[in-house]
N, C-alpha and C positions, 0 to 999 in steps of 0.2 A: 537537232543537237548534233555537234561534231564529236565523234567518239575520241577518247584518249586512251593511250596504252602506257608504255614505259616512260620514265622520266627522261628529260632531255637536259642538254648543257645549260649552264648559266647564261642568261641573256641580259638581265638588268644590271646596270653598273652605275653606282652613284660615286662620283669622284669626291664629293665633299662628305665628311664624316657626319653621322647623326649626332645631333646635339642634345637629344633627350631620349629617355627610355621608350617613350611612346613612338617617337620617330624610328628608333631602331626596330621596334616590333613591327611597325607598319612596313618598313622597307623589306624586312625579312620575309614577311608573309606575302607582300606583293610579289616579290621575286619568285617564291615558290608557287604562287597561284598562276602567274603568267607562264612560267616555264613548265607548268603541269606536274611539278613534283607533288603538289597538292591537287588531286584529281577533282574534276567537276563532280558534285554530289557528295564529296567526302565531308564527313561530320568533323568539326574542329572542337574537340573536347577541351575544356578548360585546363584540366590537369596535364594533359598531353602537350598543350601549347606551352605551358609554363616550363615543362621539361625541355621541350624542343628549343625554346628561345632563351631559357635561363633568366626570365624576367617575371616580375610579379603580376598579380591579377589586374591591377588598375591600368598600367600601360597597354596590356594586351587587350583589355576591354575597349579602351579608347581607340586603339588601332583597328579593331574589328568594326567599330562604329563608322570609322572613316572609310574602310573598305566597303561597308554596306552602302554608304552614300554613293559610292562609285560603281555599285552593282556587281561587285566581284565576290561578295558573300551575301548570304541571306540570313538574317537574324529571325529565328522562329521563336516567339515567346513561349517560355516554359518547356521548350524542346532543345534549343541549342543553336549553333551556327553551322551553316552548310556552305561549301564552296559553290558558287554559281555555275550554271551550265554554260557551255560554249555554244552559242546559237548562231548559225549562219544567217538567220533572219535579222540579226542586229547589224549586218554588214552595211546596208545602205544608209541607215541612220548614223552609224559611226562615221562613215566617210563623207557624207554630205556636210558634216561639221568639221571633220579633221582636215580635209584637203584645203578649203579656203584659209583655215587658221594657220596651217603650215606655211601658206603663202604669205600671210601677214607677218608671221615671225621672221621669215627670211627677208622681207622688205624692210622691216624695222631694224633688223641686224645690219643691213647694208646702209641704212640712213644713219644709224647711231654708231657704227663701228668702222665704217668705210675709211680708207686711207691709213689705217693702222694695222700693225702686224697681228696676224691671227694667233690665238693661244697655241702653245707648243703641242698640246695634246691633239689638236686638230690635225696637224701634220703627221703626228705619230699614228693616229687612226687611219688616215689616208694611205700612209706607207704600208700599214698592216694589211690593208685590203689586197695589195698586190701579192701578199704572201699567203693569204687564206684561200682555201679551196673547198672547205666544208661549209655546207649551207648554214648550219647553226652558228659557226664562227663568224660568217659574213653577216648574219642577222644581228649578232651581238655588236659588231662594228657599226652597222646601220643604226642601231639603237643609240649608240654613243654619239654618232655624228648628228643625228636628229636633236639630241639633248644639247649638243654644243651650239647649234643654231638657236635653240630656245633660250639658252643663257645669253647669247649675244644680243637678243632682241631687247634685253633690259626692261622686261615687263613681267613682274612676278605673277600677276594674275593669269596672263597669257601662258606663261611657262608652266604653272601648275595644271592648267586646263589641258595643255598639249601633252604633258607627261601622262595624264590620265588617258587620253585618247590613244597615245602611243602604246600604253600598256594593253588597252583593249584590242587594238589592232594587232599587236605582236602575238597576243594569246591566240587570236584567230589564225594567224599565219602559222604558228607552231602546230596547232591542232590539225590544220589541214595538211601541212607538210608531212605529218606522220602517216597519212593515208596513202602517200605516194611511194612507189617502189624506189624512186630515186629523185629526191628534191632537186629542183633546178638550180644548183649552185652557180653554174656558168651564167645563167640568165640574171641571177641576182648580182653577181660580180659586175656584169656589164652595166646594169642600171646604177651601180654605185658611182659610175663615172659622173652621174648627175651632181654628186656632191662636190666633185673637183670643180665643175663649172659654177656651181652655186657659191662655193666659198670664194672663187675668183671674182664673182660678181659682187659679193659682199665686200671683199677687199677694195674693190674700186668704187664702191658706193653706188652701184647700179641696182636700185631697189626693184625696178620693173623686171629686170632679167632674173634676179634672185627669186622673186615671187613666182615667176613662170616656171623656173626650174624646180622649186620646192613643190609646187602643185603637181607638176608632171611626175616627180619621183613618188610623192605620196600615193598617186593613183596606181603605181605599180603593184603594191601589195593588195589593193582591192581587186585589181585585174587578176592577180595570181590566185587569190581565193576563189574568185568566180570560175576561172578555168579549172581549178582543181576539183571543184564540187559539181 
């Protein structure tokens, strides 16, 4: 298990508003779990969650069931709900699925979005990379840029699957980065240039190049975790 200590900055960003109370509960809990505001092993009491989220029992229960299906919480009958551990042993299984799927998303984005102007938020995120020097701020931008590619792929099943794997991977990266005296912000900033090339490939409809760049970038966080531990 990877140890966790103090909370970290927000990483998850949903550009679109939640349309239901269940979705709102899910997104709030997902963000707190991935950013380690809710620590591994922490018990999620029903009354405390209702106060924390300002929502009723039903949407919270439905959100917890979804998180349990994603292995982010464990529901123990007659005992309660516990935040899942962060296990380095999960790394290989996560990335042997995540890396090729990130490539598929980038290729589909190029095939389906090529020759059209990219969304304005993509340019804003890329510009923000040049201004960011903090590891967690860069990781937040990395998260948003990944999700932008997933949206452009125009496949809702692929998008939801990759959002899940992105959450699992980001949680591992955050947990491991907190063990380091100085997280490698410069290294992360350098690898963010992959996104510039990737979105350029998407814009010109070059699916093969976009796929290769997406896979290369996805492997960075796996390699970072392996080196750190």
